[in-house]
C-alpha positions, 0 to 999 in steps of 0.5 A, spaced: 714 181 777 709 186 779 713 192 776 712 194 769 717 196 764 716 200 758 722 199 752 721 203 746 724 200 740 727 204 734 728 201 728 733 203 723 730 200 717 724 204 714 722 199 709 715 195 712 718 188 711 725 189 713 728 184 717 730 189 723 722 191 723 721 183 724 726 183 729 723 188 733 716 185 733 719 179 735 722 183 741 715 186 742 711 179 742 716 175 746 717 180 752 716 178 759 709 179 762 709 186 765 714 189 759 712 192 753 716 193 747 713 199 743 716 200 736 717 207 735 713 209 728 715 216 727 723 216 725 721 217 717 718 224 719 723 227 724 727 232 721 735 232 720 738 235 727 739 242 726 740 246 732 736 252 729 730 247 729 731 245 736 727 251 739 720 252 742 715 250 739 719 244 737 717 240 730 711 235 732 715 229 730 721 231 734 717 232 740 714 226 739 720 222 739 723 226 745 717 224 749 717 217 747 724 216 749 723 220 755 717 216 757 721 209 756 725 206 761 729 203 756 731 203 749 732 198 744 735 200 737 734 194 732 739 196 726 741 194 719 748 196 717 748 201 711 755 202 708 759 200 714 755 204 719 748 206 722 743 208 718 741 216 718 735 215 721 738 212 727 743 217 728 738 222 727 734 219 733 740 219 737 742 226 735 735 229 737 735 224 744 742 227 746 739 234 746 738 239 750 746 238 751 747 234 758 740 233 759 737 229 753 732 224 753 737 219 752 741 221 759 742 215 763 737 211 760 739 203 759 740 202 751 741 196 747 743 195 740 742 189 736 740 188 729 740 184 722 744 185 716 746 182 710 754 182 711 758 176 714 759 180 720 751 181 721 752 188 722 757 189 727 760 195 725 753 199 725 752 196 732 759 198 735 757 205 732 750 206 735 753 204 741 759 209 741 754 214 739 749 213 744 754 213 750 756 219 748 749 222 747 748 220 755 745 213 754 747 207 759 749 202 753 748 195 755 755 192 752 753 185 754 747 185 749 749 183 743 745 180 737 747 180 730 743 176 725 747 175 718 740 175 714 744 171 708 744 165 713 736 165 714 735 162 707 729 165 706 726 163 713 723 168 718 727 170 724 721 168 728 722 161 725 729 160 727 729 158 735 736 160 737 734 167 734 728 167 738 731 166 744 737 171 743 732 176 742 728 174 748 734 174 752 736 181 750 730 184 752 730 180 759 737 183 760 735 190 758 730 189 763 735 187 768 739 193 766 733 198 768 733 194 775 727 189 774 728 182 775 724 178 770 
């Protein structure tokens, strides 16, 4: 593969040792050659979306997020499930990425949503809500990519120590790259 692909990963858990961060790190480490998966590190500093703040000059954290989304070929959202839905930081990133209306940094960008959660449904509801929100925001949701990890079933193992999870994440990244229009 001669063409390079840049994927930005948005992690819905801000905890340093979160399993979702570990999944994003696994995606980055297992990405095919010429594919970079960069974990966006600034979600905690992005103010809640407020149209009154959506004016020049933009808050530096907002500008950084929008630039990262714009510069990426695709977006990988790795999210837990909080109270049956997506965490506020994920929704906030989607809201900022949807603006300006009709021409936001998510517009026409391939987006995949995966994640890990304690519940027995492995974060299915949060992933569905994130896909819905991203689609409305203008992103091209890759619905065929589904990775839900029930953290209660890890039995203390790291995600990188579970071969079938490593393969699911690797496959999700490859499928996201294919949605960009590049074969890996």
